[in-house]
C-alpha positions as CSV (number, residue, x, y, z in Angstrom):
1,X,-20.7,-26.1,1.0
2,X,-23.4,-24.5,-1.2
3,X,-25.8,-27.3,-0.1
4,X,-25.4,-26.2,3.5
5,X,-26.1,-22.5,2.8
6,X,-29.7,-21.5,2.9
7,X,-29.3,-17.8,2.3
8,X,-26.6,-15.2,1.7
9,X,-26.8,-11.7,3.2
10,X,-24.3,-9.1,2.3
11,X,-23.6,-6.3,4.8
12,X,-21.4,-3.3,4.4
13,X,-20.1,-0.4,6.5
14,X,-18.8,2.5,4.4
15,X,-17.7,6.1,4.9
16,X,-16.0,7.1,1.6
17,X,-18.1,4.8,-0.6
18,X,-15.5,2.2,-1.4
19,X,-16.9,-0.6,0.8
20,X,-20.4,0.1,-0.5
21,X,-19.2,-0.1,-4.1
22,X,-17.5,-3.5,-3.4
23,X,-20.6,-4.8,-1.6
24,X,-22.7,-3.9,-4.6
25,X,-20.1,-5.5,-6.9
26,X,-20.2,-8.6,-4.7
27,X,-23.9,-8.9,-5.0
28,X,-23.7,-8.9,-8.8
29,X,-21.3,-11.9,-8.9
30,X,-22.9,-14.6,-11.2
31,X,-21.9,-17.4,-8.7
32,X,-24.1,-15.8,-6.1
33,X,-27.2,-15.3,-8.3
34,X,-28.8,-18.6,-7.1
35,X,-28.9,-17.2,-3.6
36,X,-30.4,-13.8,-4.6
37,X,-28.4,-12.0,-1.8
38,X,-29.7,-9.0,0.0
39,X,-27.2,-6.1,0.3
40,X,-27.8,-4.1,3.5
41,X,-25.9,-1.5,5.6
42,X,-24.6,-3.3,8.7
43,X,-26.8,-1.2,10.9
44,X,-29.8,-2.8,9.2
45,X,-28.4,-6.3,8.6
46,X,-30.4,-7.9,11.4
47,X,-33.6,-6.8,9.6
48,X,-32.9,-9.8,7.4
49,X,-33.1,-12.0,10.5
50,X,-30.0,-14.1,9.6
51,X,-30.1,-17.6,11.2
52,X,-28.1,-20.8,11.5
53,X,-27.2,-22.0,8.0
54,X,-27.0,-18.5,6.5
55,X,-23.8,-17.0,5.2
56,X,-23.0,-13.4,6.1
57,X,-20.6,-11.7,3.7
58,X,-19.3,-8.5,5.2
59,X,-17.4,-5.7,3.4
60,X,-16.5,-2.8,5.7
61,X,-14.0,-0.1,6.2
62,X,-12.7,1.2,9.5
63,X,-13.2,4.9,10.1
64,X,-10.1,6.8,11.2
65,X,-8.2,4.8,13.8
66,X,-10.2,1.6,13.9
67,X,-13.7,3.2,14.6
68,X,-16.8,1.8,12.8
69,X,-18.3,3.7,9.9
70,X,-21.5,5.6,10.9
71,X,-23.7,3.1,9.0
72,X,-22.1,0.2,10.9
73,X,-21.6,1.5,14.4
74,X,-24.7,-0.2,15.8
75,X,-23.9,-3.6,14.5
76,X,-21.8,-5.0,17.4
77,X,-24.3,-3.8,20.0
78,X,-27.1,-5.4,18.0
79,X,-25.1,-8.6,17.8
80,X,-24.8,-8.7,21.6
81,X,-28.6,-8.9,21.8
82,X,-29.3,-11.2,18.8
83,X,-30.2,-14.7,19.6
84,X,-29.7,-16.2,16.2
85,X,-25.9,-15.8,15.7
86,X,-25.0,-19.3,16.7
87,X,-24.5,-21.4,13.6
88,X,-24.1,-18.5,11.2
89,X,-21.3,-18.7,8.6
90,X,-19.4,-15.5,7.7
91,X,-16.6,-14.0,5.7
92,X,-15.1,-10.5,6.2
93,X,-13.3,-8.3,3.7
94,X,-11.9,-5.3,5.7
95,X,-10.7,-2.0,4.3
96,X,-8.4,0.2,6.2
97,X,-5.7,2.8,6.2
98,X,-2.3,1.6,7.0
99,X,-1.4,5.1,8.2
100,X,-3.3,4.4,11.4
101,X,-2.0,2.3,14.3
102,X,-5.3,0.4,14.7
103,X,-5.4,-0.6,11.0
104,X,-8.6,-2.3,10.1
105,X,-9.5,-2.1,13.7
106,X,-13.3,-2.3,13.3
107,X,-13.3,-5.4,11.1
108,X,-10.9,-7.1,13.5
109,X,-13.3,-6.4,16.3
110,X,-16.2,-7.6,14.2
111,X,-14.4,-10.9,13.4
112,X,-13.8,-11.5,17.1
113,X,-17.4,-10.6,18.1
114,X,-19.0,-12.9,15.5
115,X,-16.8,-15.8,16.6
116,X,-17.5,-15.1,20.2
117,X,-21.3,-15.4,19.5
118,X,-21.0,-18.8,17.8
119,X,-20.6,-17.8,14.2
120,X,-18.0,-19.6,12.0
121,X,-15.7,-18.0,9.6
122,X,-15.4,-19.8,6.3
123,X,-12.6,-17.6,4.9
124,X,-9.8,-15.9,6.9
125,X,-10.4,-12.2,7.4
126,X,-8.9,-9.9,4.8
127,X,-7.2,-6.7,5.9
128,X,-6.8,-4.5,2.8
129,X,-5.6,-1.0,2.2
130,X,-6.2,1.5,-0.6
131,X,-4.8,-1.0,-3.2
132,X,-7.7,-3.3,-2.5
133,X,-8.7,-4.4,-6.0
134,X,-6.2,-7.3,-6.2
135,X,-7.2,-8.6,-2.8
136,X,-10.9,-8.4,-3.6
137,X,-10.4,-10.4,-6.8
138,X,-8.6,-13.1,-4.9
139,X,-11.2,-13.1,-2.2
140,X,-14.0,-13.5,-4.8
141,X,-12.2,-16.4,-6.4
142,X,-11.8,-18.1,-3.0
143,X,-15.4,-17.5,-2.0
144,X,-16.5,-19.2,-5.2
145,X,-14.3,-22.2,-4.4
146,X,-15.6,-22.4,-0.8
147,X,-19.2,-22.3,-2.0
148,X,-18.3,-25.1,-4.4
149,X,-17.2,-27.3,-1.5
150,X,-13.5,-26.4,-1.2
151,X,-13.5,-25.3,2.4
152,X,-9.7,-25.6,2.7
153,X,-9.3,-22.7,0.2
154,X,-10.9,-20.4,2.8
155,X,-8.4,-21.5,5.5
156,X,-5.4,-21.2,3.2
157,X,-6.1,-17.6,2.2
158,X,-4.0,-15.1,4.0
159,X,-4.3,-11.5,2.8
160,X,-3.3,-9.0,5.5
161,X,-1.5,-5.7,4.7
162,X,1.0,-4.7,7.4
163,X,0.3,-1.3,9.1
164,X,2.6,1.5,8.5
165,X,5.5,2.3,10.9
166,X,6.4,5.9,11.6
167,X,10.0,5.0,11.3
168,X,9.5,5.1,7.5
169,X,8.6,8.8,7.5
170,X,10.8,11.3,5.6
171,X,11.4,14.9,6.8
172,X,10.5,17.0,3.8
173,X,11.1,20.8,3.8
174,X,8.5,23.1,2.3
175,X,10.0,24.8,-0.7
176,X,7.0,26.7,-2.0
177,X,3.8,28.2,-0.6
178,X,1.5,29.9,-3.0
179,X,-2.0,31.3,-2.1
180,X,-4.6,30.2,-4.6
181,X,-7.7,32.0,-3.4
182,X,-8.5,35.6,-2.5
183,X,-10.6,35.2,0.7
184,X,-10.2,33.2,3.9
185,X,-10.2,30.3,4.5
186,X,-7.5,30.4,1.9
187,X,-6.5,27.6,-0.5
188,X,-2.8,27.0,-0.9
189,X,-0.5,25.3,-3.3
190,X,2.3,23.6,-1.2
191,X,5.4,22.1,-2.7
192,X,7.6,19.7,-0.6
193,X,11.2,18.6,-1.5
194,X,11.5,14.8,-1.4
195,X,15.0,14.5,-3.0
196,X,16.7,11.3,-1.7
197,X,13.5,10.3,0.1
198,X,13.0,7.0,-1.8
199,X,9.3,8.1,-2.2
200,X,7.8,7.0,-5.5
201,X,4.3,8.0,-6.4
202,X,1.8,8.4,-9.2
203,X,-0.9,11.0,-9.7
204,X,-3.9,10.0,-7.7
205,X,-1.8,8.6,-4.8
206,X,-2.1,9.8,-1.2
207,X,0.5,11.7,0.8
208,X,0.4,11.4,4.6
209,X,1.7,14.2,6.8
210,X,2.9,13.6,10.4
211,X,2.9,17.1,12.0
212,X,3.5,18.0,15.6
213,X,0.9,19.8,17.7
214,X,0.4,23.5,17.9
215,X,2.6,25.2,20.5
216,X,-0.3,27.3,21.8
217,X,-2.5,24.3,22.4
218,X,0.4,22.5,24.1
219,X,1.0,25.5,26.4
220,X,-2.7,25.6,27.3
221,X,-2.7,21.9,28.2
222,X,0.4,22.3,30.3
223,X,-1.3,25.1,32.2
224,X,-4.5,23.0,32.8
225,X,-2.5,20.0,33.9
226,X,-0.2,22.1,36.1
227,X,2.8,20.3,34.6
228,X,5.5,22.2,32.8
229,X,6.7,19.0,31.1
230,X,3.3,18.3,29.5
231,X,4.1,20.2,26.3
232,X,7.0,18.1,25.3
233,X,5.3,14.9,26.5
234,X,2.2,15.6,24.4
235,X,3.9,17.1,21.3
236,X,3.3,14.0,19.2
237,X,0.1,12.7,20.8
238,X,-3.3,13.0,19.1
239,X,-5.1,16.0,20.6
240,X,-7.6,16.9,17.8
241,X,-9.3,13.7,16.5
242,X,-10.7,12.4,19.8
243,X,-11.9,8.8,19.3
244,X,-14.7,7.2,21.2
245,X,-12.2,4.8,22.8
246,X,-10.4,7.8,24.3
247,X,-13.6,9.4,25.4
248,X,-14.8,6.2,27.1
249,X,-11.5,6.1,29.0
250,X,-11.9,9.7,30.0
251,X,-15.4,9.1,31.1
252,X,-14.2,6.2,33.4
253,X,-11.4,8.3,34.9
254,X,-13.5,11.4,35.5
255,X,-16.6,9.5,36.5
256,X,-18.6,12.0,34.4
257,X,-22.2,10.9,34.0
258,X,-22.6,13.7,31.4
259,X,-19.8,12.4,29.2
260,X,-21.1,8.8,29.6
261,X,-24.5,9.9,28.5
262,X,-23.0,11.7,25.5
263,X,-21.3,8.4,24.4
264,X,-24.6,6.5,24.0
265,X,-25.5,5.4,20.5
266,X,-28.7,7.4,20.7
267,X,-26.6,10.6,21.2
268,X,-24.4,10.1,18.1
269,X,-25.4,13.3,16.4
270,X,-25.1,15.3,19.6
271,X,-21.6,13.9,20.1
272,X,-20.6,14.7,16.6
273,X,-21.9,18.3,17.0
274,X,-20.0,18.6,20.3
275,X,-16.7,17.3,18.8
276,X,-16.9,19.4,15.7
277,X,-14.0,21.9,16.0
278,X,-13.2,20.7,19.5
279,X,-9.9,19.4,20.9
280,X,-8.7,17.5,23.9
281,X,-8.5,20.6,26.1
282,X,-12.2,21.3,25.5
283,X,-13.1,17.8,26.7
284,X,-10.9,18.0,29.7
285,X,-12.3,21.4,30.7
286,X,-15.9,20.3,30.2
287,X,-15.8,16.9,31.9
288,X,-12.6,16.3,33.8
289,X,-10.3,17.7,36.5
290,X,-6.5,17.6,36.7
291,X,-6.9,15.4,39.7
292,X,-9.0,12.8,37.9
293,X,-7.1,12.9,34.6
294,X,-3.3,13.3,35.0
295,X,-0.6,13.7,32.5
296,X,0.5,10.1,33.1
297,X,-3.1,8.9,32.5
298,X,-3.2,10.8,29.2
299,X,0.1,9.3,28.1
300,X,-1.4,5.9,28.7
301,X,-4.6,6.4,26.7
302,X,-3.7,8.9,23.9
303,X,-2.5,7.4,20.6
304,X,0.3,9.0,18.6
305,X,-0.6,12.0,16.4
306,X,-2.5,10.5,13.6
307,X,-1.3,11.2,10.0
308,X,-3.3,13.5,7.9
309,X,-4.0,12.3,4.4
310,X,-3.9,14.6,1.3
311,X,-4.4,13.8,-2.4
312,X,-1.2,14.4,-4.3
313,X,-1.6,17.2,-6.9
314,X,1.5,16.5,-9.0
315,X,2.7,14.2,-11.7
316,X,5.3,11.5,-10.8
317,X,8.5,13.2,-9.7
318,X,11.4,11.9,-7.5
319,X,12.3,15.4,-6.2
320,X,9.1,17.3,-5.4
321,X,5.5,16.6,-4.5
322,X,2.6,19.1,-4.6
323,X,-0.4,19.5,-2.5
324,X,-3.5,21.7,-2.6
325,X,-4.8,22.4,0.9
326,X,-7.4,24.5,2.5
327,X,-6.2,26.5,5.5
328,X,-8.0,25.7,8.8
329,X,-8.0,28.7,11.1
330,X,-10.9,29.7,13.5
331,X,-11.7,30.8,17.0
332,X,-13.6,28.8,19.6
333,X,-14.1,29.6,23.2
334,X,-11.7,32.6,23.0
335,X,-8.9,30.3,21.7
336,X,-7.5,30.5,18.3
337,X,-7.4,27.1,16.5
338,X,-5.4,25.9,13.6
339,X,-5.5,22.7,11.6
340,X,-2.8,20.4,12.8
341,X,-1.3,19.7,9.3
342,X,-2.1,23.0,7.6
343,X,-1.0,25.0,10.6
344,X,2.3,23.3,10.5
345,X,2.7,23.6,6.7
346,X,1.9,27.3,6.7
347,X,4.0,28.1,9.8
348,X,7.7,28.4,10.3
349,X,8.1,24.9,11.6
350,X,10.8,23.3,9.6
351,X,10.4,20.0,7.7
352,X,7.2,18.0,7.6
353,X,7.4,14.2,8.2
354,X,5.7,12.5,5.3
355,X,5.1,9.1,3.6
356,X,3.1,8.1,0.6
357,X,0.6,5.3,-0.2
358,X,-0.5,4.0,-3.5
359,X,-4.1,4.6,-4.5
360,X,-4.6,2.5,-7.7
361,X,-8.4,3.2,-7.6
362,X,-7.6,6.8,-8.6
363,X,-5.0,6.2,-11.3
364,X,-5.5,7.0,-15.0
365,X,-7.1,4.1,-16.8
366,X,-4.8,1.6,-18.5
367,X,-6.9,2.0,-21.7
368,X,-5.4,5.2,-23.1
369,X,-8.4,5.6,-25.4
370,X,-11.0,5.8,-22.5
371,X,-12.5,9.3,-22.1
372,X,-12.2,11.0,-18.7
373,X,-14.9,12.9,-16.9
374,X,-13.2,14.7,-14.0
375,X,-15.4,16.4,-11.5
376,X,-14.1,18.3,-8.5
377,X,-15.0,21.1,-6.1
378,X,-12.7,23.4,-4.1
379,X,-9.4,21.7,-3.1
380,X,-10.9,18.5,-4.6
381,X,-9.1,19.7,-7.7
382,X,-5.9,18.3,-6.2
383,X,-5.8,14.8,-7.5
384,X,-7.5,15.9,-10.7
385,X,-4.8,18.4,-11.6
386,X,-2.3,15.7,-10.8
387,X,-3.9,13.4,-13.3
388,X,-4.0,16.2,-15.9
389,X,-0.3,17.0,-15.3
390,X,0.6,13.3,-15.7
391,X,-1.5,13.1,-18.9
392,X,0.1,16.2,-20.3
393,X,3.5,14.5,-20.2
394,X,2.2,11.4,-22.1
395,X,2.5,12.9,-25.6
396,X,1.1,9.8,-27.2
397,X,-2.2,10.1,-25.3
398,X,-5.0,11.8,-27.1
399,X,-7.9,10.7,-24.8
400,X,-11.0,12.9,-24.6
401,X,-11.0,14.7,-21.3
402,X,-13.7,16.9,-19.7
403,X,-13.1,18.8,-16.4
404,X,-16.0,20.2,-14.4
405,X,-14.7,22.4,-11.5
406,X,-16.9,24.0,-8.9
407,X,-16.2,26.8,-6.4
408,X,-17.9,29.9,-5.0
409,X,-16.7,32.7,-7.3
410,X,-14.7,32.9,-10.5
411,X,-12.9,36.0,-9.3
412,X,-10.8,34.8,-6.4
413,X,-11.8,31.1,-6.2
414,X,-10.8,29.7,-9.6
415,X,-8.0,27.5,-8.3
416,X,-5.1,26.9,-10.8
417,X,-7.1,29.0,-13.4
418,X,-4.2,29.9,-15.7
419,X,-2.8,26.4,-15.7
420,X,-6.2,24.8,-16.4
421,X,-6.8,27.2,-19.2
422,X,-3.4,26.5,-20.7
423,X,-4.1,22.7,-20.5
424,X,-7.3,23.3,-22.4
425,X,-5.5,25.3,-25.1
426,X,-2.9,22.5,-25.4
427,X,-5.7,19.9,-25.8
428,X,-5.0,18.0,-22.6
429,X,-8.4,19.2,-21.5
430,X,-11.0,18.9,-24.3
431,X,-13.6,20.9,-22.4
432,X,-13.3,22.9,-19.3
433,X,-16.6,23.5,-17.6
434,X,-16.9,25.7,-14.5
435,X,-19.7,26.1,-11.9
436,X,-19.4,29.1,-9.6
437,X,-22.2,29.0,-7.1
438,X,-22.2,32.6,-6.0
439,X,-21.7,34.5,-9.3
440,X,-25.2,34.5,-10.5
441,X,-28.6,35.6,-9.2
442,X,-29.3,31.9,-8.4
443,X,-26.8,29.3,-7.1
444,X,-25.2,27.2,-9.7
445,X,-23.4,24.0,-8.8
446,X,-21.6,21.2,-10.6
447,X,-24.8,19.2,-10.9
448,X,-26.4,22.1,-12.7
449,X,-23.4,22.2,-15.1
450,X,-23.9,18.5,-15.7
451,X,-27.5,19.1,-16.6
452,X,-26.7,22.1,-18.9
453,X,-24.2,19.9,-20.8
454,X,-26.3,16.8,-20.7
455,X,-26.0,15.8,-24.3
456,X,-22.2,16.1,-24.3
457,X,-21.7,14.3,-21.0
458,X,-24.2,11.5,-21.9
459,X,-22.3,10.9,-25.1
460,X,-19.0,10.6,-23.2
461,X,-20.5,8.1,-20.8
462,X,-21.8,6.1,-23.7
463,X,-18.3,6.0,-25.2
464,X,-17.0,4.4,-22.0
465,X,-15.9,7.5,-20.0
466,X,-14.3,7.0,-16.6
467,X,-15.8,9.2,-13.9
468,X,-13.4,10.7,-11.3
469,X,-15.1,12.6,-8.5
470,X,-13.3,14.4,-5.7
471,X,-14.7,16.7,-3.0
472,X,-16.9,16.8,0.0
473,X,-18.8,13.5,0.3
474,X,-21.9,15.0,2.1
475,X,-22.6,17.6,-0.6
476,X,-21.1,16.1,-3.7
477,X,-21.6,12.4,-4.3
478,X,-25.4,12.2,-4.2
479,X,-25.9,15.3,-6.2
480,X,-23.5,14.2,-9.0
481,X,-24.9,10.7,-9.0
482,X,-28.4,12.0,-9.5
483,X,-27.3,14.5,-12.2
484,X,-25.4,11.9,-14.2
485,X,-28.3,9.4,-13.8
486,X,-30.7,12.1,-15.1
487,X,-28.6,13.0,-18.2
488,X,-28.3,9.3,-19.1
489,X,-32.1,8.9,-18.8
490,X,-31.8,6.0,-16.4
491,X,-34.2,7.0,-13.7
492,X,-36.5,4.1,-12.9
493,X,-34.9,1.7,-15.5
494,X,-34.2,-1.6,-13.8
495,X,-32.7,-2.3,-10.4
496,X,-29.1,-1.5,-11.2
497,X,-28.2,2.2,-10.8
498,X,-25.8,4.1,-13.0
499,X,-23.4,4.3,-10.0
500,X,-23.5,0.5,-9.7
501,X,-22.9,0.0,-13.4
502,X,-19.9,2.3,-13.4
503,X,-18.5,0.7,-10.3
504,X,-19.0,-2.8,-11.7
505,X,-17.2,-1.8,-14.9
506,X,-14.3,-0.2,-13.0
507,X,-15.2,3.2,-14.4
508,X,-16.1,5.0,-11.1
509,X,-13.2,6.5,-9.1
510,X,-14.1,8.3,-5.9
511,X,-11.9,10.4,-3.6
512,X,-14.4,11.9,-1.0
513,X,-13.8,13.4,2.4
């Protein structure tokens, strides 16, 4: 088939960075070098002007419950107006979260849209979850076979993870709540009892919580709808993460021109700002009436309450699982608001329905001699302390480990301080570096700590250290990438960045939110 392919263009859609890392890794495959593939965000893919005879290789996640990532949300609309799709070849590797009903929803929609416009799939679409490495390796091998003329290999590949069913959830009672910080919004250590649950996890895995909605919000919705039975009917429907699909249906029902205008792609940032901290009642009050949007209509269009994902903060255990969470509590429009999951965990609400998912990309390296550079801010310490706790139980392990932890103030914000200092004394942590941004005359962040310890960190990376990064994506990833690149002296050296090198070597582990 390689003789029929003129060019290869790689497109990606990514929120957390996993799909981007895989796309970059794909572009480095030796069997693709003769095609010199471009790697572009899906929003910019048509700048390459793909045409009949070209092969599009698409790696994309689905954001939330089947929505496109921000850097891919314009692609399908652009495809509708693109005249050159007929005759294109394509292959899609989808990443999703099986906790959501519309698992891999965006890449499924993408597959159908490309086929509808005359493009031809050369490999069956892959629907992968967090444990995507094995699927990706198989997909690469099949892609190479297809390019070498074995088109049947693409038709024979079937890699689709089955979405989770809520029937598998376990009702776990909260057995410990311990406040970790001195000022609101508080950080909390939460312990759940999972005895007899059948749940097996490793440090680095993800726990999904299935809470019910806040009673005050349900009462307010009942009042707006004028239906006393609305609270029970909506108890397990999604009322906080309002998808564009739901908003589009509400716009149709209400015939609201204002809401329709807000849903235009050009208004993406305005819509994001509007939805920040908002819930379904806000949308109903702003754009709808109880006559246009009834309880029966809401039950038709609202999905079930979406699971909330949290990084596990404990070593493997069959009886307990630990979390480190930040309380969400604020007031908006004269109504008190609570996070759906944290509000339930911190209230007197009984057991929490939970299930776990493996996250092999954040497990400890198989090579027990590989150094670890752990970097986390705030409650991003959760999976890192889980890794440290697991490592502390492996008495034979003597790997070099550095933890860089960032927060606002040492006094009151140093989460798990006594335990981390004890782990340092025991030797599980070789060097504990902290960055408290508000303690000095000038702000001091984890990237500043990296710069201050440049020689030590550079030497760790040269010895093959694995980098684990957990925290807020918007504020953390770019700053840490730049700082590590600087300490390694790689600015401007070649086309491949440090981040790409680490990802290619399997030494970059990201848990960003």
